[in-house]
C-alpha positions as CSV (number, residue, x, y, z in Angstrom):
1,X,21.1,108.9,29.5
2,X,20.6,107.4,26.2
3,X,22.3,107.9,22.5
4,X,19.2,107.5,21.2
5,X,18.2,110.6,22.7
6,X,21.1,112.7,20.6
7,X,19.9,114.9,17.7
8,X,22.2,112.4,15.7
9,X,21.3,110.0,12.5
10,X,19.5,107.2,12.7
11,X,22.6,105.4,11.4
12,X,25.1,106.8,14.2
13,X,22.1,106.0,16.4
14,X,22.3,102.4,15.4
15,X,25.8,101.6,15.1
16,X,26.6,102.6,18.5
17,X,23.6,100.3,19.7
18,X,25.5,97.5,17.8
19,X,28.9,98.8,19.6
20,X,27.4,98.4,22.8
21,X,26.7,102.1,23.7
22,X,23.4,102.7,24.8
23,X,23.7,104.7,28.2
24,X,26.0,107.5,28.5
25,X,28.7,107.7,30.7
26,X,29.3,111.1,32.5
27,X,31.5,112.7,30.3
28,X,29.2,111.9,27.4
29,X,25.9,113.2,29.1
30,X,27.3,116.7,29.9
31,X,29.4,117.5,26.7
32,X,27.6,115.9,23.8
33,X,24.0,118.1,23.8
34,X,26.9,121.2,24.0
35,X,29.3,119.9,21.4
36,X,26.6,118.6,18.9
37,X,25.3,122.6,18.9
38,X,28.6,123.1,17.7
39,X,29.8,124.8,21.0
40,X,33.6,124.8,22.4
41,X,34.2,122.7,25.0
42,X,36.7,122.2,27.6
43,X,36.2,118.8,29.8
44,X,38.5,118.1,32.8
45,X,38.2,114.3,33.0
46,X,39.9,111.2,33.7
47,X,41.2,108.7,31.2
48,X,38.7,106.1,30.7
49,X,35.9,108.1,31.2
50,X,34.7,107.8,27.7
51,X,36.1,111.1,26.5
52,X,36.9,109.7,23.2
53,X,33.0,109.5,22.4
54,X,32.7,112.5,23.1
55,X,34.5,114.4,20.2
56,X,33.6,111.4,18.0
57,X,30.0,111.9,17.5
58,X,29.7,115.5,16.9
59,X,32.8,115.5,14.7
60,X,31.4,112.7,12.3
61,X,28.0,114.2,12.6
62,X,29.6,117.3,11.0
63,X,31.3,115.3,8.5
64,X,30.6,116.1,5.1
65,X,31.2,112.8,3.4
66,X,31.1,113.9,-0.5
67,X,33.7,117.1,0.5
68,X,37.1,114.5,0.0
69,X,39.0,117.0,2.6
70,X,40.4,117.2,5.3
71,X,37.7,118.0,7.8
72,X,38.9,117.5,11.2
73,X,42.0,117.1,13.0
74,X,42.6,115.1,16.8
75,X,46.0,116.3,18.3
76,X,47.2,113.3,20.5
77,X,50.3,113.1,23.0
78,X,51.5,109.8,22.2
79,X,51.5,107.6,18.7
80,X,49.9,104.9,20.9
81,X,46.9,106.7,21.7
82,X,46.6,108.6,18.4
83,X,46.0,104.9,16.7
84,X,43.6,103.6,19.6
85,X,41.6,107.1,19.1
86,X,41.8,106.3,15.0
87,X,40.7,102.6,15.6
88,X,37.8,103.5,18.0
89,X,36.5,106.3,15.4
90,X,37.0,103.7,12.3
91,X,34.4,101.5,14.7
92,X,32.3,104.8,15.3
93,X,32.5,105.8,11.4
94,X,31.4,102.4,10.2
95,X,27.7,103.1,9.4
96,X,29.0,105.6,6.8
97,X,31.0,104.0,3.5
98,X,34.4,106.3,2.4
99,X,35.1,107.9,5.3
100,X,39.1,108.3,5.2
101,X,40.8,108.6,8.3
102,X,44.7,109.0,8.5
103,X,47.6,109.0,11.3
104,X,50.0,111.0,11.1
105,X,53.0,110.5,13.7
106,X,56.6,110.7,14.3
107,X,58.5,107.6,14.4
108,X,56.9,106.4,11.4
109,X,58.2,107.3,8.1
110,X,57.3,110.3,5.8
111,X,57.5,109.5,3.1
112,X,54.4,107.3,2.7
113,X,52.2,109.4,5.2
114,X,52.2,112.5,2.1
115,X,52.1,110.3,-0.2
116,X,48.7,108.8,1.7
117,X,47.2,112.5,2.1
118,X,48.1,112.9,-1.9
119,X,44.5,111.0,-1.8
120,X,43.1,113.1,0.6
121,X,41.3,112.2,3.6
122,X,38.9,113.3,5.6
123,X,39.9,113.1,9.6
124,X,43.4,113.1,11.0
125,X,44.4,111.6,13.5
126,X,48.4,112.6,14.9
127,X,51.5,113.9,17.2
128,X,51.4,117.7,17.2
129,X,55.4,117.8,15.7
130,X,54.8,115.7,13.0
131,X,51.3,117.1,11.9
132,X,53.3,120.3,12.1
133,X,55.8,119.0,9.9
134,X,53.7,118.1,7.0
135,X,51.8,121.6,7.5
136,X,55.0,123.1,7.0
137,X,55.5,121.5,4.2
138,X,52.1,121.8,2.5
139,X,51.6,117.8,2.2
140,X,48.2,119.0,2.7
141,X,45.9,121.9,2.7
142,X,43.8,122.4,6.4
143,X,41.3,125.4,4.9
144,X,38.1,122.8,5.2
145,X,39.0,121.9,9.2
146,X,36.0,122.7,10.9
147,X,36.7,120.6,14.0
148,X,39.6,120.4,16.0
149,X,40.6,117.8,19.2
150,X,43.1,118.5,21.5
151,X,42.8,114.9,23.8
152,X,45.1,114.8,26.6
153,X,45.7,118.2,25.9
154,X,47.8,118.6,29.6
155,X,50.2,115.5,28.9
156,X,50.7,117.0,25.1
157,X,52.0,120.6,27.3
158,X,54.3,118.2,29.9
159,X,56.0,116.9,26.6
160,X,56.6,119.9,25.4
161,X,54.1,120.4,22.9
162,X,52.5,123.8,23.7
163,X,54.6,125.9,20.8
164,X,53.9,123.4,18.3
165,X,50.2,123.5,19.0
166,X,50.2,127.2,19.0
167,X,52.2,126.8,15.6
168,X,49.2,124.6,14.1
169,X,46.7,126.9,15.0
170,X,47.8,129.5,12.8
171,X,47.5,127.2,9.9
172,X,43.9,126.1,10.7
173,X,40.6,128.2,9.9
174,X,39.9,130.4,13.0
175,X,36.1,129.5,12.4
176,X,36.0,126.4,14.0
177,X,34.8,124.2,17.1
178,X,37.6,123.4,19.1
179,X,37.2,120.5,22.0
180,X,39.9,120.2,24.4
181,X,40.3,116.9,26.9
182,X,42.5,117.0,29.7
183,X,42.6,115.0,33.4
184,X,44.0,118.2,34.5
185,X,43.6,121.6,34.2
186,X,46.9,123.9,35.6
187,X,47.8,127.5,34.2
188,X,49.4,126.2,31.3
189,X,46.6,124.8,30.1
190,X,44.2,128.3,31.0
191,X,46.5,129.6,28.6
192,X,46.1,127.7,25.7
193,X,42.4,127.6,25.8
194,X,42.1,131.0,26.3
195,X,44.2,131.3,22.9
196,X,42.1,128.5,21.0
197,X,38.5,128.3,22.3
198,X,35.7,130.9,21.2
199,X,33.1,131.1,24.6
200,X,33.9,127.5,26.2
201,X,31.9,125.6,28.1
202,X,33.8,124.0,31.1
203,X,32.8,120.9,32.2
204,X,34.5,118.9,35.5
205,X,33.9,115.2,35.9
206,X,34.9,113.1,39.0
207,X,36.5,110.0,38.8
208,X,33.9,108.5,41.3
209,X,33.2,105.4,39.4
210,X,37.3,104.5,39.5
211,X,37.1,105.3,43.4
212,X,34.2,102.8,44.4
213,X,35.8,100.0,41.9
214,X,39.5,100.3,42.9
215,X,40.6,98.1,45.9
216,X,43.6,99.9,46.7
217,X,46.0,99.3,49.7
218,X,49.5,100.6,50.3
219,X,51.8,98.8,52.0
220,X,55.1,99.7,53.9
221,X,58.3,97.4,52.8
222,X,61.9,97.7,52.5
223,X,63.6,97.4,48.8
224,X,65.0,94.1,49.4
225,X,61.2,92.7,49.9
226,X,60.0,93.6,47.2
227,X,59.9,91.2,44.8
228,X,58.7,88.2,47.4
229,X,55.8,90.7,48.1
230,X,54.9,90.7,44.9
231,X,54.8,86.8,44.9
232,X,52.6,87.1,47.8
233,X,50.0,89.8,46.7
234,X,50.1,87.5,43.3
235,X,49.0,84.6,45.8
236,X,46.3,86.5,47.8
237,X,44.7,88.2,44.8
238,X,45.4,85.4,42.6
239,X,44.9,87.8,39.6
240,X,45.4,86.7,35.4
241,X,46.5,90.5,33.9
242,X,48.9,92.3,35.7
243,X,50.5,96.2,35.5
244,X,53.8,96.7,37.8
245,X,54.9,100.1,37.3
246,X,58.5,101.1,38.4
247,X,59.9,104.7,38.4
248,X,63.1,103.7,36.0
249,X,63.6,101.9,32.9
250,X,66.9,99.9,34.8
251,X,64.1,99.1,37.9
252,X,61.6,97.5,35.3
253,X,64.9,95.6,33.6
254,X,66.3,94.6,37.2
255,X,62.5,93.3,38.3
256,X,62.1,91.5,35.2
257,X,65.3,89.6,35.6
258,X,64.3,88.7,39.8
259,X,60.4,87.9,38.6
260,X,61.6,85.6,35.3
261,X,64.1,83.9,38.3
262,X,61.5,83.2,40.1
263,X,59.5,81.1,37.1
264,X,57.3,84.0,35.9
265,X,56.7,85.1,32.3
266,X,56.4,88.6,31.3
267,X,56.7,91.6,29.2
268,X,58.5,94.8,29.7
269,X,57.9,98.6,28.4
270,X,59.9,101.6,28.7
271,X,61.1,103.9,26.2
272,X,64.3,102.5,25.1
273,X,62.1,100.0,23.1
274,X,61.3,100.8,19.1
275,X,58.1,102.0,18.9
276,X,57.2,98.8,16.7
277,X,58.3,96.8,20.1
278,X,56.2,98.8,21.8
279,X,53.3,98.2,20.0
280,X,54.1,94.6,19.6
281,X,54.2,94.3,23.7
282,X,51.0,95.5,24.7
283,X,49.4,93.5,21.6
284,X,50.9,90.6,23.6
285,X,49.7,92.0,26.8
286,X,46.1,92.9,25.7
287,X,45.8,89.4,24.0
288,X,46.5,88.1,27.5
289,X,49.3,85.7,26.5
290,X,51.9,87.2,29.3
291,X,50.2,87.9,32.7
292,X,52.5,90.1,33.5
293,X,53.5,93.9,32.1
294,X,56.5,95.4,33.9
295,X,56.3,99.2,32.6
296,X,57.2,103.2,33.2
297,X,55.1,105.9,33.2
298,X,55.2,105.5,29.0
299,X,52.1,103.1,29.5
300,X,49.8,105.2,32.1
301,X,48.1,107.2,29.5
302,X,46.3,107.0,27.0
303,X,46.2,103.2,27.0
304,X,43.0,101.8,26.6
305,X,44.1,98.2,28.2
306,X,40.8,96.2,29.3
307,X,40.9,94.1,32.5
308,X,43.3,94.2,34.1
309,X,42.8,92.3,37.3
310,X,46.3,94.5,39.7
311,X,48.1,97.2,39.3
312,X,51.1,96.8,41.0
313,X,53.4,100.8,42.1
314,X,56.9,99.0,42.6
315,X,57.7,102.3,43.0
316,X,55.3,105.2,44.3
317,X,55.0,107.9,41.6
318,X,56.9,111.2,42.3
319,X,53.4,113.0,41.2
320,X,49.6,112.3,42.5
321,X,47.9,112.9,39.2
322,X,50.3,110.2,37.7
323,X,49.8,107.8,40.9
324,X,45.7,108.5,39.5
325,X,46.7,107.2,35.9
326,X,48.4,104.3,37.0
327,X,45.6,102.8,39.3
328,X,43.5,103.7,36.1
329,X,44.6,101.2,34.4
330,X,42.5,98.8,36.5
331,X,38.4,98.7,37.2
332,X,37.9,100.4,33.7
333,X,34.3,100.8,32.3
334,X,33.2,100.1,35.6
335,X,34.6,97.0,36.4
336,X,36.4,96.0,39.6
337,X,40.2,95.8,40.2
338,X,42.9,96.2,42.6
339,X,45.9,98.6,43.3
340,X,48.7,98.0,45.6
341,X,51.2,100.2,46.0
342,X,54.9,99.9,48.2
343,X,55.9,102.4,50.5
344,X,59.4,102.7,51.6
345,X,61.0,104.8,54.0
346,X,62.5,106.4,51.1
347,X,59.3,107.2,49.9
348,X,56.6,108.1,53.1
349,X,57.0,111.3,52.6
350,X,55.2,111.0,49.1
351,X,52.6,108.9,50.3
352,X,52.1,111.6,52.3
353,X,51.1,114.1,50.0
354,X,48.5,111.7,48.1
355,X,45.1,112.7,47.9
356,X,42.5,110.1,50.0
357,X,44.9,107.7,50.1
358,X,44.3,104.9,52.2
359,X,45.8,103.9,55.4
360,X,49.5,102.5,55.1
361,X,49.0,98.8,56.5
362,X,51.0,96.0,57.0
363,X,52.1,92.9,54.7
364,X,51.2,90.6,57.0
365,X,47.5,90.2,55.7
366,X,49.4,88.8,52.3
367,X,49.3,85.4,52.3
368,X,52.6,83.9,52.6
369,X,52.6,81.5,49.7
370,X,54.5,82.3,46.5
371,X,52.2,82.3,43.4
372,X,53.2,82.4,40.1
373,X,50.2,83.8,37.3
374,X,50.2,82.2,34.4
375,X,48.7,82.4,31.1
376,X,46.1,79.9,29.2
377,X,47.1,82.2,25.9
378,X,49.7,82.1,23.3
379,X,49.7,84.4,20.5
380,X,50.5,83.8,16.9
381,X,52.1,86.1,14.8
382,X,50.8,86.5,10.8
383,X,53.2,88.3,8.2
384,X,50.5,90.2,6.8
385,X,48.2,92.7,7.8
386,X,45.9,95.2,6.5
387,X,47.8,96.2,3.5
388,X,47.2,92.9,2.3
389,X,43.4,92.9,2.8
390,X,43.5,91.0,5.6
391,X,40.3,91.3,7.8
392,X,39.4,89.2,11.5
393,X,37.1,87.4,9.3
394,X,39.4,86.1,7.7
395,X,42.0,84.7,10.4
396,X,38.9,83.7,12.6
397,X,37.7,81.3,9.5
398,X,40.9,79.9,8.4
399,X,41.2,78.7,12.6
400,X,37.6,77.6,12.3
401,X,36.8,76.6,9.0
402,X,39.9,75.1,7.8
403,X,41.7,74.0,10.6
404,X,38.4,72.9,12.2
405,X,39.2,75.3,16.0
406,X,35.9,76.1,18.2
407,X,35.6,79.4,18.6
408,X,36.2,79.6,22.2
409,X,40.0,78.6,21.5
410,X,40.5,81.9,19.3
411,X,41.1,84.7,21.4
412,X,41.8,88.4,20.9
413,X,42.7,89.2,17.1
414,X,45.1,92.3,16.1
415,X,44.7,93.3,12.5
416,X,47.7,95.6,12.2
417,X,49.2,97.2,9.0
418,X,51.6,95.0,7.6
419,X,50.9,92.1,10.3
420,X,48.6,90.6,12.8
421,X,48.1,88.6,15.7
422,X,46.3,85.7,17.2
423,X,45.6,84.5,21.0
424,X,45.1,80.8,20.5
425,X,44.4,78.6,23.9
426,X,48.1,77.5,25.2
427,X,47.5,73.7,25.3
428,X,46.5,74.1,21.0
429,X,49.1,76.5,19.9
430,X,52.0,75.0,19.0
431,X,49.7,72.6,16.7
432,X,47.8,75.2,15.4
433,X,50.6,77.1,14.4
434,X,52.2,74.3,12.3
435,X,48.6,74.0,10.4
436,X,48.0,77.5,10.2
437,X,51.9,77.6,8.0
438,X,49.8,75.5,5.7
439,X,46.4,76.7,5.3
440,X,45.7,79.7,3.0
441,X,44.2,82.8,4.2
442,X,43.0,85.3,1.5
443,X,43.8,82.8,-1.1
444,X,47.5,83.5,0.0
445,X,50.2,81.4,2.3
446,X,51.5,84.0,5.1
447,X,54.8,83.3,7.2
448,X,53.6,82.5,10.8
449,X,55.6,82.5,14.1
450,X,55.0,81.6,17.5
451,X,55.0,84.6,20.1
């Protein structure tokens, strides 16, 4: 089913087409015809199924841009997911000028958010705790909200947001559309849905696409052999981009030390890192400046990192759903990928509980040679971002126009509120860094650092 068959404006259709959205995914095909008729929806769909577009299209379709009041609220479990959703919404909404989308998340200064809300917005995206705080202190008036979205509702309840969500519901109008998206549908989600949705249609999408495209294998190993087995996996698959999941922060740090001793360049992300460090880590990994990311499950949900070639479960996840979310980091949007899980004697009981698992195999089929993934890219940090009115084209123009690089030498560009990152071919990054320090961007000089 194509997007141009939907009852939406021609401007939105053209913008979706320009973004590469032509054919709908299964979740979009089943939800959009109903949600565009203002029906309440419960959609059980895995991360990476295209659910953001499933709620963005009806939400924007209902928006009255001339009414500069908050008309839609999107609740997300983490700040990372909220920022990701807000950025995607901005792309989808660009067909219409002056749509203001504000993020309200914990871990960020509170007073600037209050100041931003004083200038009004059309849509707010955020975490339940911070949104509830703003509602309690009357930072914004919720009376015009006509659409409520709960994204990854099961994750929010796992994190203890049930009470906050119910308190938020008491602040917003009862006459509204509510769209609930969840990867799983346990009893606590059913109870929440009873309280906040009106005659909802329930839609369940099987993640058959991921199952087809992920080459998943389980290898029986001893703990002492895990590091060498990772190197053999690297040599067999030769990935450009790998996420390795550990169950604890200590295991992440120890594995990072062991792999660095073998010559690997890598990044680590877990809950000990400050929010700013976590965001920078993900930007650098997504830009492919580092080929390996070692993570706890803080990174296993809600992060739409494209083109991850390989996921390794250094430790098996304790929960079947967590395992599914982990390996779902590869084979995004129908692309192929590999998932390798290590099974030790201590974790055989977890392996036995996994649904639709592959056969436990020997590591003999892996190449013996050690291969260390390397990156062809190096990221540059620029001390200026959206607040300084910098856009992607400004950085690309400085690099290709003033400095004279080819477009092929420039990789992913990420613009954040107060800084920017640009990936460059590693062989030219050092020389370009020096030139960029002496090149104006938007008529100004900015401090530039290698990352």
